[in-house]
Each structure stands twice: as structure tokens, then as C-alpha cells.
C-alpha positions as CSV (number, residue, x, y, z in Angstrom):
1,M,-74.0,41.4,30.4
2,A,-77.5,40.5,29.4
3,G,-78.0,37.0,28.3
4,K,-74.7,35.8,29.7
5,E,-75.2,32.8,31.9
6,K,-73.3,32.5,35.2
7,P,-70.9,29.5,35.4
8,K,-72.2,26.7,37.4
9,A,-70.6,26.0,40.8
10,P,-68.7,22.7,40.9
11,R,-70.4,19.9,42.6
12,K,-69.1,18.7,45.9
13,P,-67.6,15.3,45.9
14,P,-69.7,12.6,47.6
15,A,-68.8,11.5,51.0
16,G,-66.7,8.4,51.3
17,P,-63.6,7.1,49.4
18,E,-63.0,9.0,46.2
19,K,-63.7,7.0,43.1
20,T,-60.9,7.3,40.5
21,T,-59.9,5.6,37.3
22,E,-56.4,5.2,38.5
23,G,-55.1,2.3,40.4
24,E,-56.7,-1.2,40.6
25,R,-60.0,-2.6,41.7
26,I,-60.2,-3.1,45.4
27,A,-61.1,-6.8,45.0
28,K,-58.1,-7.4,42.8
29,V,-55.8,-5.7,45.3
30,L,-57.1,-7.9,48.1
31,S,-56.7,-11.0,45.9
32,R,-53.1,-10.1,45.1
33,A,-52.3,-9.5,48.7
34,G,-53.4,-13.1,49.5
35,I,-56.4,-12.1,51.5
36,A,-58.9,-14.0,49.4
37,S,-59.9,-14.8,45.9
38,R,-61.4,-12.0,43.9
39,R,-64.9,-13.4,44.3
40,E,-64.5,-13.9,48.0
41,A,-63.1,-10.4,48.4
42,E,-66.2,-9.0,46.7
43,R,-68.3,-10.9,49.2
44,L,-66.3,-9.5,52.1
45,I,-66.8,-6.0,50.7
46,E,-70.6,-6.5,50.4
47,L,-70.7,-7.7,54.0
48,G,-69.0,-4.4,55.1
49,E,-65.8,-6.0,56.4
50,V,-63.5,-3.9,54.2
51,S,-62.5,-0.3,54.9
52,V,-60.6,2.2,52.8
53,N,-59.0,5.2,54.5
54,G,-61.0,4.6,57.6
55,K,-64.4,4.3,55.8
56,V,-66.4,1.2,55.3
57,I,-67.2,0.3,51.7
58,T,-70.0,-1.9,50.4
59,S,-69.4,-1.9,46.7
60,P,-66.4,-3.5,44.9
61,A,-66.7,-0.8,42.1
62,L,-63.8,1.1,43.6
63,N,-60.2,1.7,42.4
64,V,-57.5,2.1,45.0
65,T,-53.8,3.0,44.8
66,A,-50.8,2.4,46.9
67,A,-51.5,5.6,48.9
68,D,-54.8,4.2,50.2
69,K,-55.0,2.5,53.5
70,I,-57.0,-0.7,53.4
71,T,-58.1,-2.8,56.3
72,V,-60.1,-6.1,56.5
73,R,-61.9,-6.7,59.7
74,G,-59.7,-4.1,61.3
75,E,-56.4,-5.7,60.2
76,P,-54.3,-3.6,57.8
77,V,-53.6,-5.1,54.4
78,G,-49.9,-5.0,53.5
79,A,-48.3,-4.6,50.1
80,P,-48.8,-7.5,47.7
81,E,-46.1,-10.1,47.8
82,P,-44.6,-11.6,44.6
83,A,-46.6,-14.4,43.1
84,R,-45.6,-17.8,44.3
85,L,-46.7,-21.3,43.4
86,W,-46.5,-24.6,45.2
87,L,-47.0,-28.3,44.2
88,Y,-48.9,-30.2,46.8
89,Y,-49.7,-33.9,46.9
90,K,-53.3,-33.9,48.3
91,P,-54.0,-37.1,50.2
92,E,-57.3,-38.9,49.9
93,G,-59.9,-37.9,52.4
94,L,-59.2,-34.1,52.6
95,V,-61.5,-31.4,51.5
96,T,-60.2,-28.7,49.1
97,S,-61.8,-25.7,50.7
98,A,-60.9,-23.1,53.4
99,S,-63.5,-24.5,55.8
100,D,-66.0,-27.3,55.8
101,E,-69.5,-27.2,57.1
102,K,-69.4,-30.8,58.1
103,G,-66.2,-30.3,60.1
104,R,-64.0,-32.5,57.9
105,D,-60.3,-31.9,57.6
106,T,-59.2,-29.6,54.8
107,V,-55.9,-29.5,52.9
108,F,-55.1,-26.2,54.6
109,D,-55.2,-27.9,58.0
110,H,-52.3,-30.1,57.0
111,L,-50.0,-27.6,55.3
112,P,-46.6,-26.8,56.9
113,E,-46.8,-24.0,59.5
114,D,-44.2,-21.8,57.8
115,M,-46.3,-21.5,54.6
116,P,-48.1,-18.1,54.0
117,R,-51.8,-17.9,53.3
118,V,-52.5,-19.7,50.1
119,M,-55.4,-20.6,47.8
120,S,-55.9,-23.7,45.8
121,V,-56.0,-23.6,42.0
122,G,-59.1,-25.6,41.2
123,R,-60.2,-28.5,43.3
124,L,-59.9,-32.2,43.9
125,D,-62.7,-34.4,45.2
126,L,-62.7,-35.8,48.7
127,N,-61.8,-39.3,47.5
128,S,-59.3,-38.1,44.9
129,E,-55.6,-37.6,45.4
130,G,-52.6,-36.2,43.6
131,L,-51.3,-32.9,42.4
132,L,-52.9,-29.7,43.7
133,L,-51.5,-26.3,42.9
134,L,-51.4,-23.7,45.7
135,T,-50.7,-20.0,45.3
136,N,-50.6,-16.8,47.3
137,D,-51.8,-14.7,44.4
138,G,-55.4,-14.4,43.5
139,A,-54.7,-13.1,40.0
140,L,-52.4,-16.1,39.3
141,K,-55.1,-18.5,40.6
142,R,-57.7,-17.0,38.3
143,R,-55.3,-17.2,35.3
144,L,-54.5,-20.8,35.9
145,E,-58.2,-21.7,36.3
146,L,-59.5,-20.0,33.1
147,P,-60.6,-22.4,30.4
148,S,-58.8,-20.2,27.9
149,T,-55.5,-21.3,29.4
150,G,-56.2,-24.7,27.9
151,W,-53.7,-26.6,30.0
152,L,-54.1,-30.4,30.0
153,R,-54.7,-32.1,33.3
154,K,-53.7,-35.8,33.4
155,Y,-55.0,-38.4,35.8
156,R,-54.2,-42.1,36.5
157,V,-57.6,-43.8,37.0
158,R,-58.3,-47.2,38.3
159,V,-61.7,-48.6,37.4
160,K,-63.6,-51.7,38.4
161,G,-64.3,-53.5,35.2
162,N,-62.5,-54.2,31.9
163,P,-63.5,-51.4,29.4
164,T,-62.7,-52.0,25.8
165,E,-61.7,-49.6,23.1
166,P,-65.2,-49.4,21.6
167,E,-66.6,-48.6,25.0
168,I,-64.3,-45.7,25.7
169,E,-64.4,-44.3,22.2
170,P,-67.5,-42.0,23.0
171,L,-65.4,-40.3,25.7
172,R,-62.9,-39.3,23.1
173,K,-65.6,-37.7,21.0
174,G,-67.5,-36.0,23.8
175,I,-70.6,-37.1,25.6
176,T,-73.7,-35.5,27.1
177,I,-74.8,-36.6,30.6
178,D,-78.1,-35.2,32.1
179,G,-78.1,-32.4,29.5
180,E,-74.5,-31.4,30.4
181,R,-72.0,-31.6,27.5
182,F,-68.6,-33.0,28.3
183,Q,-65.7,-32.0,26.1
184,P,-63.7,-34.8,24.4
185,M,-61.2,-36.5,26.7
186,E,-57.9,-38.2,26.1
187,V,-58.3,-41.8,27.3
188,K,-55.8,-44.6,27.1
189,I,-56.1,-48.1,28.4
190,D,-52.8,-48.9,30.2
191,R,-53.3,-52.4,31.5
192,H,-55.9,-54.8,33.0
193,Q,-55.2,-56.0,36.5
194,G,-57.6,-58.8,37.6
195,A,-61.1,-57.2,37.9
196,N,-59.7,-53.7,37.5
197,A,-58.1,-51.7,34.8
198,W,-55.7,-48.7,34.8
199,L,-56.4,-45.8,32.5
200,T,-54.7,-42.5,31.7
201,V,-57.2,-39.7,31.2
202,G,-56.5,-36.1,30.1
203,L,-58.9,-33.2,30.5
204,R,-58.9,-29.5,29.5
205,E,-61.8,-28.5,31.7
206,G,-62.6,-29.0,35.3
207,R,-66.3,-29.9,35.8
208,N,-67.5,-31.4,39.1
209,R,-66.7,-35.1,39.3
210,E,-66.2,-35.2,35.6
211,I,-64.2,-38.4,35.3
212,R,-66.3,-40.3,37.7
213,R,-69.5,-39.4,36.0
214,A,-68.1,-40.2,32.6
215,M,-66.9,-43.6,33.7
216,D,-70.3,-44.4,35.2
217,H,-71.8,-43.4,31.9
218,I,-69.9,-46.3,30.1
219,G,-70.6,-48.8,32.9
220,V,-67.4,-48.8,35.0
221,T,-66.8,-47.5,38.5
222,V,-63.7,-45.4,39.5
223,N,-62.1,-46.8,42.7
224,R,-58.9,-44.7,42.6
225,L,-58.1,-41.4,41.0
226,I,-54.7,-39.6,41.0
227,R,-54.0,-36.3,39.3
228,V,-50.4,-36.6,38.0
229,S,-50.0,-33.3,36.1
230,Y,-51.5,-29.8,35.7
231,G,-50.2,-28.4,32.5
232,P,-46.4,-28.3,32.7
233,F,-46.4,-28.9,36.4
234,R,-46.0,-32.6,37.5
235,L,-46.4,-34.7,40.6
236,N,-43.0,-36.4,40.0
237,E,-41.6,-38.0,43.2
238,L,-43.8,-36.1,45.7
239,E,-45.3,-38.3,48.5
240,P,-48.8,-37.7,50.0
241,G,-48.8,-34.6,52.1
242,Q,-45.5,-33.2,50.7
243,V,-45.2,-29.6,49.4
244,E,-42.6,-28.3,46.9
245,E,-42.4,-24.7,45.7
246,V,-41.9,-23.9,42.1
247,R,-38.8,-21.9,41.4
248,P,-39.5,-18.3,40.3
249,K,-37.6,-18.7,37.1
250,V,-39.5,-21.8,36.1
251,L,-42.8,-20.0,37.0
252,R,-41.9,-17.0,34.8
253,E,-41.0,-19.3,31.9
254,Q,-44.2,-21.3,32.0
255,L,-46.5,-18.2,32.4
256,G,-44.6,-16.4,29.7
257,M,-45.7,-19.0,27.1
258,T,-48.4,-17.8,24.7
259,G,-50.7,-20.1,22.7
260,E,-48.8,-23.2,23.8
261,T,-50.8,-26.2,25.0
262,E,-48.4,-29.1,23.9
263,V,-46.4,-28.0,27.0
264,E,-48.2,-30.9,28.8
265,T,-46.7,-33.1,26.3
266,P,-42.9,-33.4,26.7
267,R,-40.9,-33.0,23.6
268,P,-39.1,-36.1,22.4
269,T,-35.3,-36.5,22.9
270,R,-33.1,-38.5,20.6
271,S,-33.4,-41.5,22.8
272,G,-37.2,-41.2,23.2
273,P,-39.7,-39.1,25.1
274,R,-38.7,-37.8,28.5
275,G,-41.2,-37.4,31.3
276,D,-39.2,-34.7,32.9
277,A,-38.4,-32.7,29.8
278,R,-39.2,-29.0,30.2
279,P,-42.1,-28.0,27.9
280,G,-40.8,-25.8,25.1
281,A,-37.2,-26.8,25.6
282,K,-35.2,-27.0,22.3
283,L,-32.7,-29.8,21.7
284,A,-29.1,-28.9,21.1
285,P,-27.7,-30.1,17.7
286,R,-25.7,-33.4,17.8
287,Q,-22.0,-33.0,17.3
288,T,-20.0,-35.8,15.7
289,G,-16.5,-34.6,16.6
290,S,-14.5,-32.7,19.2
291,K,-14.8,-29.5,17.3
292,P,-18.1,-27.6,17.5
293,A,-20.3,-27.8,14.5
294,A,-19.9,-24.9,12.2
295,Q,-22.8,-22.6,11.8
296,K,-24.4,-22.5,8.4
297,P,-24.4,-19.0,6.9
298,A,-27.8,-17.3,6.5
299,A,-29.4,-18.4,3.3
300,Q,-29.4,-15.6,0.7
301,K,-32.0,-15.2,-2.0
302,P,-30.8,-16.1,-5.4
303,A,-30.6,-13.4,-8.0
304,P,-33.5,-13.5,-10.4
305,R,-32.5,-15.2,-13.7
306,K,-32.9,-13.5,-17.0
307,A,-35.3,-15.0,-19.5
308,G,-33.6,-17.1,-22.1
309,K,-30.8,-19.6,-21.9
310,P,-30.3,-20.9,-18.3
311,E,-27.0,-20.2,-16.6
312,A,-24.5,-23.0,-16.3
313,D,-23.4,-24.2,-12.9
314,A,-19.7,-23.6,-12.5
315,T,-19.4,-26.5,-10.0
316,A,-21.4,-29.0,-12.1
317,R,-19.5,-31.6,-14.1
318,P,-20.1,-31.8,-17.8
319,P,-22.2,-34.8,-18.8
320,K,-20.2,-37.8,-20.0
321,R,-20.6,-38.7,-23.7
322,P,-21.5,-42.3,-24.5
323,L,-18.6,-44.4,-25.7
324,K,-18.6,-45.9,-29.2
325,P,-18.2,-49.6,-29.6
326,G,-14.6,-50.6,-29.0
327,A,-13.5,-47.2,-27.8
328,G,-13.3,-48.3,-24.2
329,L,-10.9,-51.1,-25.0
330,K,-8.7,-48.8,-27.1
331,T,-8.6,-46.2,-24.3
332,L,-7.5,-48.9,-21.8
333,S,-4.8,-50.1,-24.2
334,D,-3.4,-46.6,-24.7
335,S,-3.3,-46.0,-21.0
336,W,-1.4,-49.3,-20.4
337,Q,1.2,-48.5,-23.1
338,K,1.8,-45.0,-21.6
339,A,2.3,-46.4,-18.2
340,T,4.7,-49.2,-19.3
341,A,6.7,-47.4,-22.0
342,R,10.5,-47.2,-21.5
343,P,12.2,-43.8,-21.8
344,K,13.9,-43.2,-25.2
345,R,17.5,-41.8,-25.5
346,D,17.8,-38.4,-26.9
347,A,19.9,-38.3,-30.1
348,A,21.6,-35.1,-29.2
349,D,22.5,-36.3,-25.8
350,P,22.4,-40.1,-25.4
351,S,22.8,-39.8,-21.6
352,R,19.5,-37.8,-21.3
353,P,16.3,-39.8,-21.8
354,S,13.6,-38.4,-24.0
355,T,10.5,-37.0,-22.4
356,T,8.3,-38.4,-25.1
357,P,6.9,-41.8,-24.1
358,R,7.5,-44.7,-26.3
359,G,4.6,-45.5,-28.6
360,G,2.8,-42.3,-27.5
361,A,1.1,-39.9,-29.8
362,G,3.3,-37.1,-31.2
363,R,6.6,-39.1,-31.1
364,S,9.5,-36.9,-32.3
365,R,11.4,-37.9,-35.5
366,P,15.3,-38.4,-35.5
367,P,17.3,-35.4,-36.6
368,A,18.1,-35.2,-40.3
369,P,21.9,-35.6,-41.3
370,R,23.8,-32.4,-41.9
371,K,24.7,-31.5,-45.5
372,G,28.5,-31.0,-46.5
């Protein structure tokens, strides 16, 4: 028909892997598979070292599904493993990176051989030691490193010098060094030891050499720094170089918490604060006997009262009236007479005592003599 346009032919899909909104981003899949962090995976893609279904890709803006075949440098990428987390006591003198341009030893050079490929959560300086979290899951790594997580990281710090409370007070309020703003720190002076002092420092952000720079700012020098906790995870009894995996149940519990930052602070028990108390754990009610404590019924809303005279409480005792002068002594005398009165013989039956107490109120009169 005249004026009727012909339908346009469908465009041919471009060559290469098909882009789809289903699945997940390629960099995220590589990160979850333990190949590299998400940022490192994007760098591998840009270098042309990643292929999808036999074709090299150069942009991370691609979603893939489980049906796609992914290879990195010719090696196939397997299905992602469940997320796992390890606690590692990093010794002093090791670099927290996969490789070092100066040829220094890294933490990954000293891990047990049976461990899978892992990534570090955050970093510790070359001259720092203590707790370092390791994971095989890039998404978990990113989640634990985000500032929005807000987990407190505690350090035991030995400084050369004897700082005073007024000197460390600026650190608690937040300072600016070389135009860089440092968030408020939790700083506590533990003890002085000769020319040194031990401090406990808590941070919620991880800037480069933050504690060392802050201490230099107030005129003391850090000569030992040990991270003792990262959020709810603690160094405990680990020795330098030792690794301990976090149980999956504990990991799920800690990551399932929302809006909880006092997790780094153990809840107090009845005998005092416990260093190994699980964050968020509730205390069981104390029981005083062998029988379990009875549960209190759910509180019910009282019925609305009608306006006017208030209702009387059935269980409440009536108020006592004030005694008149001398009434108390009279009451005591009557009570004593009732308690000490001897039973009176009944006139009708002398063998049966009368039930009316002697001297009591309402005493019965003797029967009148019969007429005729």
C-alpha cells in the first residue's frame, strides 16, 4: 500500500562476545574465582590477557554467565569457590603485596604450601606486624576494606618518648597533616617503660602510615607497631608466621551483622569485660535455684480507664487509720485478756466449757429461772 513503510531489517550483532544484562561483570567473576582483585582483573582485561568463549576482550564492561568459558593467559577459570577467610600473623620485615620491585620477601612467599591463592585485606607496613586478613574471594576483600564497613582496627604501639594526655588529645579530635585530614583516633596511654611508652590506638580508616605520621606530628617516634584486631577478628594467641582459618559459621555470623560497629568492643560479662567474647553475643539470664527461671508473660496493654472516679486496686491494702490517744494501749489490753481468759462452764451442761471467752465482749447472761 502507498505510504506504508517497510519494516527495517534487524541489525546484525557485533562480532565478539555478546553483551547481556544477565550474569555478572567479568571482573567480579574473576575476583570471586580468586584470580585477582576486581581492579587487578580490570587491568588484566585491558592488557588483553582474558578471553571469553575463545575471543580476547579488552573492556571490563561485559557480563558473563556460568555458560561462558573464561580463560586467563590461556588457563581456564573454574567455578568460584565459597568465600573463605584466614587470620595471619604478619612478621616484621615482609611486604604486603603479590610481588615487590625491590625483590624483598612478601607475605605470600611465607604462607603454607597447601593454601589456595589468597589476597590480603588491606595492608601492613614493612616494619609493622600483627593481624593480617587473607581471603580467596575478591568481593569479600572489597567489602571488608570499604570505609562504610566502619570496623575498628586496634594496634599496640610502642613509642620513643613519654607523651602526656594533653599531647595526645589532638589525635582524639582529628588532625591535619600536610593538607590531609586524619579522622579522630582512639588513643589510650597504657604504661611508661623507661624512655618508651606503650599505647593502644584504634582507627576506622586505613591511610598510608597513618599512626606513624600522627605520632611524629606530636613529637614521638614509633619503634614497634602490632595490629591486634580487625573488627571482630583478633590476633589472640597466634605466633608470627602462623595462619588460622575462620570457621564458616563465624564468618557468616560476622558478615550478617548490619549497622554494628561496637562488635570490636566485647560486651561485658557479669565478672567484667571478656577479650574473647563474641561481638553481639547475648548473656543468658542468671538463675538462682536448680529450677529454670519462669518466663514472664508478655505484657498486655491495660484497658483504657473511664473518666471519673479511679478504679480501686483489688490487691491493694486499705490505708490504716491513725489511732486515737490511748487506743493502742486499750487494744493491747483487750488482746491480752482474750488470750489468757479461762473457759467458762456452760449452765446447761457444766461438763462443756462455754465458747465465749471470759471478759470478752458479748458475754452471754445466765438463764432465767423457770416459773412454777
